[in-house]
LOBA-873903 format. One record per residue: residue in one letter; x, y, z of N, C-alpha, C, CB in turn. Coordinates in steps of 0.02 Angstrom, whole numbers, padded with zeros to 5 digits, always signed. Each point is the difference from the previous one (the first is absolute). Glycine has a CB too. Layout:
BEGIN
aXYZXYZXYZXYZ;...
end
This chain:
BEGIN
m+00548-00743+01847+00001-00012-00072+00070-00019-00021-00095+00082-00018;d+00102-00139-00018+00067-00023-00018+00025+00034-00063-00026-00110+00053;t+00090+00098-00068+00033+00034-00056-00032-00017-00067+00105+00000+00065;i-00126-00063-00075-00031-00019-00063-00064+00038-00011+00051-00114+00010;e-00092+00120+00042-00062+00038-00005+00014+00074-00014-00056-00081+00078;l+00106+00109-00045+00018+00070-00013+00023+00010-00072+00032+00012+00120;q+00007-00059-00146+00023+00005-00069-00059-00003-00048+00109-00052+00032;r-00158+00010-00017-00059-00005-00043-00039+00065+00000-00006-00123+00024;i-00001+00153+00035-00035+00064+00004+00037+00054-00038-00046-00034+00112;a+00113+00034-00106+00040+00050-00035-00009-00007-00075+00083-00001+00093;r-00087-00060-00119-00011-00010-00072-00068+00025-00020+00076-00099+00001;i-00127+00085+00039-00067+00022-00015-00005+00075+00001-00045-00105+00048;e+00080+00138-00002-00002+00073+00004+00023+00033-00064+00021-00010+00121;n+00024-00021-00158+00026+00031-00060-00054+00008-00054+00111-00049+00027;e-00158+00001-00031-00049+00001-00054-00072+00007+00024+00078-00070-00064;n-00092+00056+00127-00068+00002+00024-00032+00069-00009+00030-00089+00083;w-00093+00090-00106-00034+00062-00017-00002+00050+00058-00068-00065-00081;w+00058+00039+00143-00008+00046+00056+00067+00031+00020-00097-00067+00039;y+00149+00027-00037+00065+00028+00018+00025+00048-00054+00026-00104+00066;r-00043+00089-00128+00018+00047-00054-00038+00066+00008+00023-00097-00077;e-00086+00092+00097-00038+00061+00012+00029+00041+00057-00102-00058-00042;r+00122+00025+00095+00032+00034+00056+00062+00037-00022-00046-00086+00077;r+00088+00053-00118+00061+00032-00024-00016+00058-00047+00061-00108+00012;a-00115+00102-00051-00020+00056-00043-00021+00060+00042-00037-00081-00088;i+00001+00069+00142-00019+00055+00045+00063+00031+00030-00110-00057+00025;l+00156+00015-00003+00062+00026+00030+00039+00041-00051+00004-00099+00077;s+00000+00075-00138+00036+00038-00053-00030+00069-00009+00030-00108-00057;g-00097+00111+00056-00033+00064-00008+00013+00047+00059-00087-00057-00067;e+00088+00029+00127+00012+00041+00059+00072+00026+00002-00087-00066+00062;l+00134+00027-00088+00070+00022+00001+00011+00061-00044+00034-00117+00020;l-00078+00129-00068+00006+00059-00043-00010+00065+00040-00040-00069-00097;r+00011+00064+00156-00011+00059+00041+00064+00027+00031-00114-00043+00024;f+00167+00002-00024+00063+00019+00030+00046+00030-00053-00013-00090+00088;s+00042+00146-00073+00045+00032-00048+00065-00039-00007-00049+00110+00028;t+00073-00139+00026+00061-00041-00002-00010-00060+00045+00073+00101-00024;p-00040-00158+00009-00004-00058+00044+00035+00015+00066-00005-00077-00099;g-00016+00042+00151+00032+00008+00065+00008-00067+00034-00049+00113+00010;t+00037-00114+00055+00005-00062+00039-00070-00028+00011+00106+00041+00056;a-00112-00107-00060-00065-00032+00008+00006-00063+00041-00037+00047-00110;v-00016-00063+00146-00004-00064+00036-00065-00034-00020+00068+00045+00098;d-00062-00109-00114-00057-00042-00017-00013-00046+00059+00026+00005-00125;i-00080+00008+00161-00018-00037+00061-00044-00059-00019+00008+00105+00071;g+00010-00165-00048-00036-00060-00021+00015-00015-00073-00090+00023+00083;a+00154-00021-00100+00022+00001-00070-00001-00068-00034+00070+00094+00031;g-00080-00148+00006+00003-00066-00032+00069-00011-00031-00123+00004-00023;a+00124-00029-00038+00063-00013-00034+00032+00062-00030-00042-00113-00023;g+00012+00172+00035+00032+00062-00021-00016+00024-00069+00088-00032+00074;t-00144+00008-00103-00017+00020-00069-00009+00076-00006-00055-00111-00016;d+00017+00141+00062-00011+00072-00003+00064+00039+00015-00119-00018+00034;a+00159-00008+00012+00064+00033+00015+00045+00000-00061-00010-00035+00120;r+00010-00019-00158+00040-00002-00062-00026+00051-00050+00026-00122+00020;m-00092+00129-00023-00029+00049-00045+00021+00070+00021-00097-00076-00022;l+00095+00090+00086+00022+00066+00024+00073+00012-00019-00081-00007+00095;a+00124-00043-00085+00070+00007-00018+00008+00014-00075+00032-00076+00094;g-00075+00044-00135+00002+00012-00071-00018+00071-00019-00027-00118-00016;h-00010+00152+00059-00017+00071-00010+00050+00047+00034-00121-00034-00009;g+00175+00006+00034+00052+00042+00029-00004+00011+00075+00003+00055-00108;w-00051-00088+00141-00007+00008+00072+00049-00045+00037-00120+00029-00015;r+00142-00007+00074+00040-00041+00045-00050-00036+00046+00102+00079-00004;a-00116-00141-00013-00056-00035+00032+00024-00052+00049-00067+00019-00102;t+00033-00023+00158+00012-00050+00052-00064-00039+00009+00086+00072+00058;a-00080-00138-00053-00057-00044+00009+00000-00028+00071+00001-00030-00123;i-00060+00027+00152-00009-00029+00067-00055-00053-00004+00037+00108+00057;d-00023-00167-00030-00051-00052+00003+00010-00042+00062-00010-00002-00126;l-00044-00023+00154+00003-00041+00060+00027-00070-00014-00095+00066+00047;n+00088-00088-00110+00019-00068-00019+00073-00002-00021-00118-00023-00036;p+00160-00015+00071+00072-00002-00020+00011-00029-00069+00027-00012+00120;g-00071-00033-00142+00007-00027-00067-00011+00054-00053-00038-00110+00042;a-00011+00153-00031-00013+00056-00046+00060+00047-00002-00123-00009+00022;v+00152+00023+00036+00058+00043+00003+00058-00030-00040-00036+00042+00114;g+00046-00107-00107+00053-00034-00038-00011+00005-00074+00015-00077+00094;l-00077+00069-00117-00014+00005-00072+00011+00071-00025-00083-00093+00010;a+00062+00142+00029+00010+00070-00019+00075+00015-00007-00107+00033+00058;r+00146-00056-00010+00072+00011-00003+00031-00035-00060+00003+00012+00124;a-00029-00071-00140+00026-00037-00058-00012+00038-00065-00020-00107+00061;h-00030+00151-00061-00014+00041-00059+00032+00070+00006-00108-00063-00016;g+00154+00070+00063+00037+00063+00004-00033+00054+00041+00046-00029-00107;v-00098+00013+00144-00036+00050+00040+00031+00003+00070-00106-00020-00066;e+00115+00080+00092+00019+00008+00070-00061-00017+00042+00086+00090-00027;a-00083-00145+00064-00060-00025+00035+00018-00022+00070-00049-00036-00109;y+00001+00045+00155+00010-00017+00070-00064-00032+00027+00083+00094+00015;e-00073-00140+00032-00056-00031+00034-00026+00049+00052+00046-00116-00020;g-00111+00126+00022-00027+00047+00049-00076-00001+00001+00100+00070-00016;d-00127-00051+00073-00071+00005+00013-00023+00071-00018+00006-00088+00092;a-00062+00094-00127-00025+00066-00019-00016+00044+00060-00046-00051-00102;r+00036+00020+00160-00015+00038+00061+00064+00025+00034-00104-00067+00014;y+00161+00038-00032+00064+00018+00032+00054-00002-00054-00037-00047+00114;l+00034+00094-00159+00046-00002-00058+00072+00010+00022-00092+00044-00072;p+00138-00085+00046+00070+00006+00019+00035+00054-00041+00001-00121+00030;l-00029+00181-00026+00023+00055-00042+00005+00064+00041-00053-00054-00101;p+00097+00099+00081+00004+00065+00035-00061+00043-00016+00124-00005-00004;g-00139+00052+00048-00055+00046-00011+00019+00057-00047-00043-00029+00113;d-00008+00061-00142+00009+00060-00041+00048-00012-00059-00020+00070+00101;e+00015-00129-00132+00050-00021-00049-00025-00003-00071+00052-00064+00091;y-00116+00049-00102-00023-00020-00067-00047+00051-00031+00012-00119+00035;d-00002+00128-00100-00044+00044-00038-00066-00034-00019+00101+00058-00045;l-00099-00124+00040-00058-00039-00022-00003-00065+00039+00006+00052-00116;a-00066-00069+00139-00012-00065+00032-00058-00035-00036+00042+00043+00112;l-00032-00106-00127-00053-00042-00029-00024-00049+00053+00049+00012-00116;a-00114-00022+00118-00030-00052+00042-00058-00030-00039+00035+00058+00110;m-00019-00103-00157-00050-00028-00044-00027-00066+00030+00057+00053-00100;d-00122-00052+00117-00033-00057+00030+00037-00023+00062-00043-00035-00113;v+00057+00081+00157+00036-00015+00062-00045+00010+00061+00107+00035-00054;l-00139+00023+00059-00037+00018+00061-00056-00050+00015+00027+00119-00022;a-00057-00148-00029-00056-00046+00011+00021-00064+00035-00054+00047-00101;h+00119-00060+00104+00026-00061+00032+00021+00012+00072+00037-00039-00111;i-00042+00100+00136+00029+00017+00065-00056+00021+00048+00107+00037-00056;e-00112-00073+00112-00049+00018+00051+00011+00071+00024-00008-00121+00035;d+00069+00137-00016+00016+00066+00026+00022+00045-00059+00034-00048+00113;h-00082+00062-00156+00018+00040-00060+00014+00073+00018-00070-00076-00069;e+00046+00099+00127+00018+00067+00022+00076+00006+00011-00114+00013+00055;r+00143-00064-00026+00073+00000+00011+00038+00001-00066-00018-00062+00108;a-00006+00023-00156+00032-00002-00065-00005+00068-00035-00026-00123-00009;a-00032+00156+00014-00008+00066-00029+00047+00050+00033-00119-00026-00027;a+00127+00020+00093+00046+00045+00036+00072-00010-00023-00077-00001+00098;e+00096-00060-00115+00067-00014-00024+00012+00031-00069+00000-00106+00066;i-00051+00106-00108+00006+00034-00064+00016+00073+00010-00080-00081-00052;v+00044+00113+00098+00013+00070+00015+00071+00009+00025-00122+00018+00028;r+00144-00062+00016+00067+00007+00031+00055-00002-00052-00044-00053+00104;v+00040+00006-00152+00057-00008-00046-00002+00050-00057+00001-00121+00029;l-00058+00151-00043-00003+00051-00053+00034+00065+00022-00107-00052-00041;r+00139+00084-00007+00023+00068+00012-00060+00047+00003+00110-00025-00057;p-00104+00081+00093-00053+00050-00004-00013+00019-00073+00032+00044+00114;g-00094-00047-00134-00018+00012-00070+00001-00063-00042+00045+00113+00013;g-00023-00170+00015+00003-00062-00037-00068-00029-00015+00109-00022+00052;t-00113-00021-00103-00062-00029-00025-00003-00074+00014-00004+00086-00090;a-00056-00111+00105-00012-00071+00005-00056-00020-00047+00039-00001+00120;l-00031-00056-00152-00052-00029-00043-00020-00067+00030+00046+00058-00104;l-00111-00067+00112-00026-00060+00033-00057-00030-00040+00035+00046+00110;s-00043-00111-00105-00058-00033-00027-00027-00048+00052+00043+00011-00118;v-00110-00017+00119-00034-00046+00046-00061-00029-00035+00041+00065+00101;p-00062-00125-00082-00063-00027-00025-00057+00037+00034+00051-00113-00021;c-00105+00124-00015-00055+00040+00029-00064-00040+00008+00051+00101-00052;d-00091-00079+00100-00069-00021+00011-00005-00070+00031-00032+00071-00096;m+00014-00073+00161-00010-00064+00034-00058-00040-00031+00044+00052+00104;g-00085-00020-00145-00051-00037-00036+00029-00049-00050-00075+00096+00016;l+00138-00086-00034+00035-00045-00046+00042-00052+00037+00002+00091-00085;w-00005-00090+00152+00040-00046+00040-00019-00072-00017+00010+00085+00093;s+00042-00128-00101-00012-00069-00018+00058-00043+00024-00069+00035-00100;a+00064-00099+00086+00055-00046+00017+00064+00019-00035-00083-00091+00017;h+00078+00126-00072+00059+00025-00036+00041+00045+00045-00062-00007-00109;d+00029+00052+00145+00036+00046+00046+00033-00040+00056-00081+00092-00027;v+00046-00141+00053+00028-00041+00053+00062-00037-00025-00114-00014+00051;a+00110-00014-00112+00057-00037-00028+00060+00045-00009-00080-00075-00058;l+00069+00139+00045+00055+00047-00009+00025+00029+00066-00045+00026-00112;g+00013-00043+00167+00023+00024+00065-00021+00070+00017+00095-00074-00013;r-00148+00099-00019-00025+00067+00016-00042-00002+00063+00001+00031-00122;v-00004+00026+00156-00042+00005+00059-00057+00050-00009+00100-00029+00069;r-00100+00065-00125-00053+00048-00013+00001+00021-00073+00005+00041+00120;r-00060-00012-00141-00003+00041-00061-00023+00070+00022-00027-00102-00075;y+00039+00152+00033-00010+00070+00021-00057+00032-00039+00121+00007+00029;t-00147+00047+00001-00042+00047-00037+00042+00063-00012-00108-00047+00051;r+00083+00091-00091+00035+00063-00011+00008+00038+00066-00046+00006-00117;d-00006-00008+00158+00002+00037+00064+00050-00032+00048-00120+00034-00017;t+00120-00101+00023+00044-00031+00049+00073+00008-00021-00090-00082+00030;l+00104+00080-00095+00069+00009-00022+00022+00072+00012-00015-00090-00086;a-00028+00138+00068+00017+00071+00012+00010+00014+00074-00066+00031-00103;e+00023-00060+00145+00006+00010+00072+00067-00027+00026-00125-00007+00011;l+00145-00051-00034+00063-00030+00021+00059+00044-00019-00050-00114-00012;l+00052+00136-00051+00057+00038-00024+00003+00070+00030-00005-00066-00106;e-00051+00099+00109-00002+00067+00029+00012-00003+00075-00079+00037-00089;g+00056-00091+00121+00013-00008+00071+00073-00009+00016-00111-00050+00010;a+00150+00025-00059+00073-00007+00009+00036+00065-00012-00010-00119-00035;g-00026+00170+00011+00032+00064-00013+00017+00012-00073+00044-00005+00113;l-00069-00037-00158+00014+00007-00071-00054+00043-00033+00059-00111-00001;l-00039+00149-00049-00047+00040-00038-00023-00039-00061+00056+00107+00039;l-00120-00118-00045-00028-00039-00054-00006+00044-00063-00064-00073+00082;e+00102+00055-00133-00001+00038-00063-00048-00029-00051+00118+00033+00022;r-00123-00099-00024-00046-00032-00048-00018-00069+00026+00050+00065-00096;l-00114-00082+00086-00025-00066+00018-00044-00024-00058+00004+00025+00126;w+00012-00082-00155-00037-00021-00059-00010-00076-00002+00046+00099-00061;s-00097-00119+00024-00019-00070-00007+00030-00032-00061-00106+00025+00059;r+00116-00090-00055+00017-00041-00058-00041-00064+00004+00119+00048-00006;g-00130-00079-00052-00040-00061-00003-00074+00014+00000+00091-00059+00056;v-00111+00119-00078-00071+00018-00001-00038-00043-00051+00029+00117+00033;l+00000-00125-00092-00033-00040-00052-00004-00074+00018+00040+00082-00084;l+00009-00105+00123+00003-00071+00017-00038-00017+00064+00110-00003-00056;r-00131+00053+00093-00030-00012+00065-00058-00051-00001+00033+00116+00030;p-00081-00111-00077-00055-00049+00001+00024-00072-00009-00074+00088-00046;f+00125-00098+00004+00026-00067-00012+00039-00025+00061+00005+00024-00123;v+00034+00021+00153+00038-00019+00060-00047-00021+00056+00093+00079-00034;r-00145-00040+00044-00048-00015+00053-00031-00068-00010-00023+00122+00014;r+00005-00138-00075-00033-00064-00015+00049-00058+00005-00079+00060-00075;f+00139-00052+00048+00047-00055-00005+00032-00016+00068+00022+00032-00118;r-00001+00018+00155+00038-00013+00061-00042-00031+00055+00073+00094-00030;h-00138-00084+00027-00042-00031+00050-00016-00073-00018-00048+00112+00027;r+00076-00135-00083-00012-00069-00021+00063-00042-00002-00096+00041-00066;t+00152-00013+00090+00063-00036-00004+00044+00017+00059-00008-00002-00124;t+00054-00044+00140+00052+00012+00051+00068+00006-00033-00068-00061+00086;r+00070+00063-00152+00063+00000-00036+00032+00069+00003-00042-00090-00076;r+00108+00092+00081+00036+00064-00001+00008+00021-00073+00062-00027+00108;e-00117+00053-00137-00001+00009-00072+00048+00053-00024-00117-00035+00002;d+00136+00083+00039+00046+00051-00024+00070-00027-00009-00069+00087+00056;l+00084-00145-00025+00065-00030-00007-00002-00063-00043+00031+00046+00111;a-00089-00062-00139-00006-00059-00042+00015+00018-00073-00086-00049+00079;p+00119+00004-00116+00013+00014-00070-00065+00009-00038+00108-00064+00007;l-00111+00114-00049-00059+00013-00042+00015-00018-00072-00037+00091+00077;h-00014-00111-00113+00008-00007-00072+00021+00067-00028-00087-00093-00006;p+00135+00094-00041+00024+00064-00027-00055+00046-00026+00104-00058-00029;l-00156+00029-00001-00054+00042-00026-00040+00032+00057-00007-00073-00101;a-00005+00035+00154-00035+00028+00058+00042+00054+00033-00059-00110+00018;n+00124+00097-00011+00044+00049+00030+00001+00065-00041+00070-00093+00047;e-00069+00086-00113+00001+00060-00043-00066+00037+00003+00082-00057-00075;a-00138+00020+00078-00065+00033+00005-00005+00040+00065-00052-00092-00068;l+00076+00065+00122-00001+00035+00064+00046+00061-00001-00026-00108+00058;r+00084+00100-00090+00046+00057-00006-00033+00056-00039+00099-00078+00005;l-00133+00062-00060-00032+00050-00041-00057+00035+00038+00031-00066-00103;s-00067+00028+00144-00054+00030+00039+00028+00052+00048-00068-00105-00010;m+00125+00091+00040+00030+00048+00045+00027+00060-00038+00029-00093+00078;a-00001+00082-00137+00024+00056-00041-00058+00045-00020+00095-00072-00043;l-00152+00042+00026-00060+00039-00016-00023+00040+00060-00033-00085-00085;e+00035+00054+00143-00023+00035+00060+00041+00062+00014-00039-00109+00046;r+00103+00107-00061+00043+00059+00011-00022+00059-00042+00094-00075+00028;r-00131+00063-00081-00021+00053-00046-00072+00023+00011+00080-00047-00082;l-00113+00017+00131-00069+00017+00015-00004+00034+00068-00041-00096-00071;p-00009+00140+00081-00006+00036+00064-00035-00043+00053-00005+00109-00063;l+00039-00162+00084-00030-00048+00046+00033+00000+00069-00029-00069-00098;w+00077+00112+00108+00043-00006+00059-00036+00011+00066+00092+00037-00071;t-00152-00006+00070-00037+00011+00062-00051-00056+00014+00016+00123-00016;l-00026-00168-00031-00051-00052+00007+00028-00060+00038-00053+00038-00107;p+00010-00079+00136+00024-00059+00037+00037-00048-00047-00095+00012+00081;g+00153-00035-00058+00038-00048-00038+00019-00058+00044+00043+00090-00075;t+00014-00121+00058+00026-00054+00042+00062+00020+00038-00048-00081-00081;w+00080+00136+00060+00061+00025+00032-00004+00075+00008+00067-00095-00049;l-00030+00119+00099+00009+00072+00009+00075+00015-00003-00105+00008+00070;f+00121+00047-00102+00068+00027-00001-00001+00069+00032+00029-00065-00105;a+00024+00080+00139+00006+00066+00033+00069+00028-00010-00085-00034+00085;r+00086+00100-00097+00063+00037+00001-00004+00048+00059+00017-00010-00127;v+00033+00006+00171+00000+00043+00059+00069+00033+00006-00086-00074+00059;r+00089+00125-00018+00062+00037+00008+00011+00015+00074-00012+00051-00115;r+00075-00058+00136+00017+00022+00067+00007+00076-00001+00059-00110+00026;p-00090+00144+00020+00005+00073+00000+00073+00022+00004-00112+00009+00056;g+00129+00043-00094+00069+00024-00002+00009+00063+00041+00012-00051-00112;
end
């Protein structure tokens, strides 16, 4: 992916309904910590989430396999390094928080990547992860994004617990949108999550996600799964 494409994605991340929802979830999870600490954002892209962490007082490090993404993150003041999620260029037992947002679904050897999360976390440290769910929703969209799988609640829990992590919470997002996603994505090859949306459509989608946060839908099938896990202390 070239620098121009990365810059376009970074601009979309600022306003896109889904990336805003992800940051809203992250903001809520950060309230669980009494004080900010050290954090690593794995698969950080241009460092949007790492900048958000820094804005909340965290000492954040970004890791991405793409050197162009690393350059953009550094240009925005983020401490960033090129690295593979399976072989993180980081010391062990170092971080209070690890993020892996839409990372594991792109990695064939996701067991190795999960083991690296455990390695870099301090004992008692927390990881927050998101993955696309349900192979029944698999489409050309997933192929275009370079994914190799979608997850179920059981397969994600098995992966994380198999790495030695304690599963504290596992919840769905995109429950209200699931019927539309299923219908639309099987009719297009467009990377719609990275395509510019009409502002009204973007706002309607944002509001649907905000509504979902207020409804007891987290156990129902959605389009994404989020997990909070902890390294045993």
